NUKOL-468622 format. One record per residue (C-alpha): residue number from 0; residue in three letters; y, x, z. Coordinates in Angstrom, 3 decimals. Layout:
# NUKOL-468622
(node NUM 'Ala' (Y X Z))
...
This chain:
# NUKOL-468622
(node 0 'Met' (6.192 -50.265 15.819))
(node 1 'Lys' (2.525 -50.290 17.564))
(node 2 'Met' (0.738 -52.486 16.248))
(node 3 'Asn' (0.465 -55.402 19.564))
(node 4 'Gln' (3.926 -55.431 18.912))
(node 5 'Met' (3.721 -56.141 16.259))
(node 6 'Val' (0.824 -59.476 16.730))
(node 7 'Gln' (4.754 -60.279 19.319))
(node 8 'Tyr' (6.903 -59.999 16.501))
(node 9 'Leu' (4.962 -61.983 14.474))
(node 10 'Lys' (5.130 -64.983 16.990))
(node 11 'Gln' (8.581 -65.468 16.347))
(node 12 'Leu' (9.543 -68.873 18.618))
(node 13 'Ser' (12.407 -71.377 17.824))
(node 14 'Gly' (12.792 -74.151 20.452))
(node 15 'Lys' (13.528 -78.392 21.139))
(node 16 'Val' (14.945 -79.528 24.347))
(node 17 'Asn' (14.864 -82.832 25.429))
(node 18 'Thr' (18.316 -83.857 26.446))
(node 19 'Ser' (18.342 -86.600 27.538))
(node 20 'Met' (17.071 -84.946 30.682))
(node 21 'Tyr' (20.799 -82.654 31.183))
(node 22 'Ala' (22.187 -84.437 32.083))
(node 23 'Ser' (20.833 -84.963 35.898))
(node 24 'Ile' (20.604 -81.160 35.886))
(node 25 'Gln' (23.571 -79.686 38.131))
(node 26 'Asp' (22.453 -77.952 41.383))
(node 27 'Gln' (20.041 -74.753 40.821))
(node 28 'Ser' (19.366 -75.119 44.941))
(node 29 'Asn' (17.815 -79.033 44.309))
(node 30 'Pro' (14.134 -79.000 43.813))
(node 31 'His' (14.809 -82.395 41.926))
(node 32 'His' (17.119 -80.495 39.100))
(node 33 'Ile' (14.728 -77.081 39.798))
(node 34 'Ser' (11.235 -79.469 38.700))
(node 35 'Met' (13.722 -80.864 35.917))
(node 36 'Leu' (14.354 -77.675 34.067))
(node 37 'Arg' (10.914 -76.985 34.528))
(node 38 'Gln' (10.042 -79.726 31.905))
(node 39 'Met' (12.284 -78.978 30.093))
(node 40 'Gln' (11.025 -75.200 29.446))
(node 41 'Lys' (7.639 -77.072 28.730))
(node 42 'Glu' (8.735 -79.541 26.115))
(node 43 'Ile' (9.953 -76.127 24.367))
(node 44 'Lys' (8.130 -76.038 21.286))
(node 45 'Met' (7.284 -73.229 19.460))
(node 46 'Lys' (8.173 -73.910 15.499))
(node 47 'Asn' (7.329 -70.491 12.839))
(node 48 'Thr' (10.304 -69.466 11.009))
(node 49 'Leu' (9.056 -66.492 9.552))
(node 50 'Glu' (8.448 -68.134 6.529))
(node 51 'Val' (12.072 -69.721 6.047))
(node 52 'Pro' (13.902 -67.676 3.749))
(node 53 'Leu' (16.598 -65.722 5.003))
(node 54 'Asn' (19.701 -67.288 3.469))
(node 55 'Arg' (18.442 -70.801 4.643))
(node 56 'Leu' (17.504 -68.641 8.030))
(node 57 'Arg' (19.321 -70.468 11.246))
(node 58 'Val' (19.620 -68.008 14.218))
(node 59 'Val' (21.845 -68.176 17.083))
(node 60 'Val' (23.398 -64.566 17.886))
(node 61 'Phe' (23.869 -63.900 21.556))
(node 62 'Asp' (24.524 -61.900 24.865))
(node 63 'Leu' (24.699 -61.010 28.244))
(node 64 'Glu' (26.795 -59.810 30.282))
(node 65 'Thr' (24.746 -58.400 33.921))
(node 66 'Thr' (25.414 -56.110 37.171))
(node 67 'Gly' (22.886 -53.506 36.281))
(node 68 'Phe' (19.742 -53.437 33.465))
(node 69 'Tyr' (17.409 -54.092 35.707))
(node 70 'Pro' (16.175 -57.984 36.979))
(node 71 'Asn' (13.740 -56.892 38.501))
(node 72 'Lys' (15.475 -55.166 40.914))
(node 73 'Gly' (17.962 -57.497 41.419))
(node 74 'Asp' (20.570 -57.128 38.723))
(node 75 'Ala' (21.796 -60.650 37.753))
(node 76 'Ile' (23.273 -62.179 34.135))
(node 77 'Leu' (27.274 -62.862 34.932))
(node 78 'Ser' (27.524 -64.818 31.932))
(node 79 'Ile' (25.773 -65.775 28.215))
(node 80 'Gly' (27.902 -65.646 25.032))
(node 81 'Ala' (26.626 -67.239 21.965))
(node 82 'Val' (27.508 -68.491 18.046))
(node 83 'Lys' (25.229 -70.498 15.115))
(node 84 'Val' (24.416 -68.732 12.021))
(node 85 'Thr' (22.562 -69.958 8.824))
(node 86 'Gly' (22.601 -67.490 6.760))
(node 87 'Glu' (24.895 -65.744 5.937))
(node 88 'Thr' (27.355 -67.702 7.576))
(node 89 'Ile' (28.756 -67.259 11.318))
(node 90 'Glu' (29.255 -70.864 12.233))
(node 91 'Gln' (32.258 -72.183 14.522))
(node 92 'Glu' (30.043 -73.749 16.730))
(node 93 'Thr' (29.318 -71.589 19.983))
(node 94 'Phe' (28.303 -70.930 23.194))
(node 95 'Tyr' (29.783 -69.802 26.567))
(node 96 'Ser' (29.480 -69.305 30.563))
(node 97 'Leu' (29.941 -68.143 33.362))
(node 98 'Val' (27.513 -67.936 35.543))
(node 99 'Gln' (27.493 -68.163 40.025))
(node 100 'Ser' (25.880 -65.650 41.311))
(node 101 'Asn' (25.103 -63.848 44.504))
(node 102 'Thr' (24.980 -60.528 43.615))
(node 103 'Ala' (28.547 -59.095 43.178))
(node 104 'Pro' (29.593 -56.696 40.261))
(node 105 'Ser' (30.360 -53.449 41.520))
(node 106 'Glu' (33.621 -51.915 40.617))
(node 107 'Glu' (32.019 -50.303 37.689))
(node 108 'Val' (30.938 -53.393 36.293))
(node 109 'Thr' (34.303 -54.850 37.078))
(node 110 'Glu' (35.778 -53.255 34.803))
(node 111 'Leu' (33.519 -53.027 31.844))
(node 112 'Thr' (33.503 -56.959 31.485))
(node 113 'Gly' (36.907 -57.638 33.707))
(node 114 'Ile' (34.046 -60.753 35.056))
(node 115 'Lys' (35.182 -60.677 38.950))
(node 116 'Ala' (33.515 -61.971 41.723))
(node 117 'Glu' (35.790 -64.905 42.078))
(node 118 'Asp' (34.538 -65.434 38.920))
(node 119 'Leu' (31.866 -66.545 40.038))
(node 120 'Glu' (32.696 -68.812 43.033))
(node 121 'Asp' (33.602 -71.741 41.185))
(node 122 'Ala' (30.775 -70.791 37.982))
(node 123 'Pro' (28.185 -73.312 37.524))
(node 124 'Pro' (24.648 -72.205 38.803))
(node 125 'Leu' (21.756 -70.375 37.112))
(node 126 'Ser' (19.833 -73.925 36.566))
(node 127 'Glu' (22.962 -75.704 35.006))
(node 128 'Val' (23.678 -72.708 32.724))
(node 129 'Leu' (20.086 -72.177 31.159))
(node 130 'Ala' (19.811 -76.192 30.481))
(node 131 'Gln' (22.956 -75.876 28.716))
(node 132 'Phe' (22.139 -72.930 26.788))
(node 133 'Tyr' (18.645 -74.688 25.593))
(node 134 'Lys' (20.775 -77.947 24.497))
(node 135 'Phe' (22.216 -75.047 22.563))
(node 136 'Ile' (20.426 -73.797 20.599))
(node 137 'Lys' (17.553 -76.687 19.680))
(node 138 'Gly' (15.344 -75.215 16.917))
(node 139 'His' (17.359 -71.994 16.203))
(node 140 'Thr' (15.374 -68.504 16.357))
(node 141 'Leu' (17.227 -66.107 18.818))
(node 142 'Val' (18.989 -62.512 17.270))
(node 143 'Ala' (20.971 -60.344 19.588))
(node 144 'His' (21.610 -56.353 19.376))
(node 145 'His' (19.070 -54.018 21.473))
(node 146 'Ala' (17.055 -57.683 22.175))
(node 147 'Lys' (14.956 -55.722 24.853))
(node 148 'His' (18.182 -56.130 27.987))
(node 149 'Glu' (18.219 -59.865 27.144))
(node 150 'Gln' (14.617 -60.441 26.384))
(node 151 'Ala' (14.192 -59.365 30.219))
(node 152 'Phe' (16.922 -61.199 31.912))
(node 153 'Met' (15.738 -64.614 30.671))
(node 154 'Gln' (12.401 -64.066 31.185))
(node 155 'His' (13.314 -63.059 34.911))
(node 156 'Ala' (15.230 -65.989 35.036))
(node 157 'Thr' (12.999 -68.251 33.906))
(node 158 'Trp' (10.196 -67.836 35.614))
(node 159 'Ser' (12.353 -67.170 39.195))
(node 160 'Leu' (13.349 -70.784 38.379))
(node 161 'Met' (10.464 -72.600 37.017))
(node 162 'Arg' (7.500 -70.584 37.755))
(node 163 'Ala' (6.964 -70.575 33.679))
(node 164 'Asn' (7.921 -67.885 30.940))
(node 165 'Phe' (10.935 -67.586 28.675))
(node 166 'Asp' (9.417 -68.888 25.491))
(node 167 'His' (11.666 -67.606 23.184))
(node 168 'Arg' (10.838 -64.835 20.865))
(node 169 'Ile' (14.234 -62.628 20.233))
(node 170 'Val' (14.749 -60.746 16.920))
(node 171 'Asp' (16.356 -57.514 17.350))
(node 172 'Thr' (18.571 -56.651 15.173))
(node 173 'Ser' (17.699 -53.156 14.930))
(node 174 'Phe' (14.811 -54.093 12.504))
(node 175 'Leu' (16.679 -55.080 9.883))
(node 176 'Ile' (19.019 -52.254 10.445))
(node 177 'Arg' (15.404 -49.990 10.776))
(node 178 'Ile' (15.017 -50.629 7.115))
(node 179 'Ala' (18.492 -51.131 5.254))
(node 180 'Asp' (19.941 -48.614 7.031))
(node 181 'Pro' (17.239 -45.488 7.767))
(node 182 'Glu' (19.344 -43.234 8.237))
(node 183 'Leu' (21.754 -44.466 10.949))
(node 184 'Lys' (20.896 -42.797 13.762))
(node 185 'Gly' (23.028 -43.924 17.159))
(node 186 'Phe' (21.886 -48.111 17.689))
(node 187 'Gln' (24.952 -48.919 20.334))
(node 188 'Leu' (26.665 -51.912 18.885))
(node 189 'Glu' (30.394 -50.562 18.436))
(node 190 'Glu' (28.786 -47.291 16.556))
(node 191 'Cys' (26.741 -50.037 14.203))
(node 192 'Cys' (29.330 -52.244 13.562))
(node 193 'Thr' (31.964 -49.350 13.245))
(node 194 'Asn' (29.374 -48.130 10.799))
(node 195 'Cys' (29.848 -51.040 8.722))
(node 196 'Gly' (33.567 -52.464 8.616))
(node 197 'Ile' (33.478 -54.652 11.468))
(node 198 'Glu' (35.993 -54.626 13.898))
(node 199 'Val' (35.577 -54.149 17.595))
(node 200 'Lys' (36.503 -56.425 19.746))
(node 201 'Asp' (36.749 -58.123 23.402))
(node 202 'Arg' (33.599 -55.548 23.983))
(node 203 'His' (31.067 -56.300 26.635))
(node 204 'His' (32.359 -59.653 26.616))
(node 205 'Ala' (29.436 -61.969 26.294))
(node 206 'Leu' (31.018 -64.085 23.467))
(node 207 'Gly' (32.901 -61.446 21.844))
(node 208 'Asp' (29.176 -58.998 22.358))
(node 209 'Ala' (27.647 -61.617 19.973))
(node 210 'Lys' (30.261 -62.650 18.106))
(node 211 'Met' (30.214 -59.118 16.379))
(node 212 'Thr' (26.995 -59.179 16.779))
(node 213 'Ala' (26.261 -61.984 14.540))
(node 214 'Glu' (28.429 -60.122 11.735))
(node 215 'Leu' (26.179 -56.671 11.869))
(node 216 'Trp' (23.546 -59.109 11.668))
(node 217 'Cys' (25.116 -61.144 8.878))
(node 218 'His' (25.492 -57.682 6.937))
(node 219 'Tyr' (22.585 -56.125 7.405))
(node 220 'Leu' (20.566 -59.884 6.247))
(node 221 'Lys' (22.859 -59.743 2.706))
(node 222 'Lys' (20.641 -56.330 2.484))
(node 223 'Ile' (17.638 -56.889 3.441))
(node 224 'Gln' (17.861 -59.565 0.236))
(node 225 'Glu' (19.366 -57.299 -1.792))
(node 226 'Met' (16.208 -55.366 -0.777))
(node 227 'Gly' (14.286 -57.909 -2.083))
(node 228 'Phe' (12.676 -59.441 1.502))
(node 229 'Pro' (12.985 -63.129 1.073))
(node 230 'Asn' (12.105 -64.282 4.734))
(node 231 'Leu' (11.588 -62.870 8.706))
(node 232 'Arg' (7.657 -62.550 7.818))
(node 233 'Glu' (7.778 -59.462 5.253))
(node 234 'Val' (10.666 -58.219 7.487))
(node 235 'Tyr' (7.951 -57.357 10.347))
(node 236 'Glu' (5.543 -56.572 7.129))
(node 237 'Gln' (7.314 -53.454 5.718))
(node 238 'Leu' (8.511 -52.564 9.990))
(node 239 'Ala' (4.536 -52.614 10.443))
(node 240 'Lys' (4.580 -50.072 7.583))
(node 241 'Met' (7.028 -47.625 8.653))
(node 242 'Gly' (5.236 -47.298 12.159))
């Protein structure tokens, strides 16, 4: 891990949204709604969670299904799934939404995810889904598996709609895996879950993958606490030492 990357990791953020504005957002094509969503993004406040004990850390574990890997080349978000976790406890509260898209999923993507073009016709627009997602996140830290994918699409979506940066940093489950299970070579979600005895089900469904990632997060969160890591700050310090 490079030092400039380490600086970014040490700026873990979570946010809060003024939910009174949410009801006004219905159509991403309406300039007024975009303006309201932009204001919501501005109201996201930085919150340092590095010192929070891991057994009390509140996170939202999320996953995106997309039409491809490159948002800057026209690939789009098809669905968002998320689940809340406190410490090692997966909560019942979940989030899931399809996203209206002008980019129809390819046959390969449909075969992989089960999402068809007609499924997206009546789905809410991206601005509305993001507003719902911000409301769901509240003050929680975000977690994802192979987080660069989620980071890239959330940044692109936020910039495209609001000309603003996506202000939530995302903790990657691989950070914990590198420390607790350094001999593990593959980091594919199903490989990691199988290695931990976690049932692989509803693969490539955003909520299904989010639930499996939440189980993976809890598994390794317990392991690194047993290894003596009390909070995220010490996790990142260890990653910096590992290089």
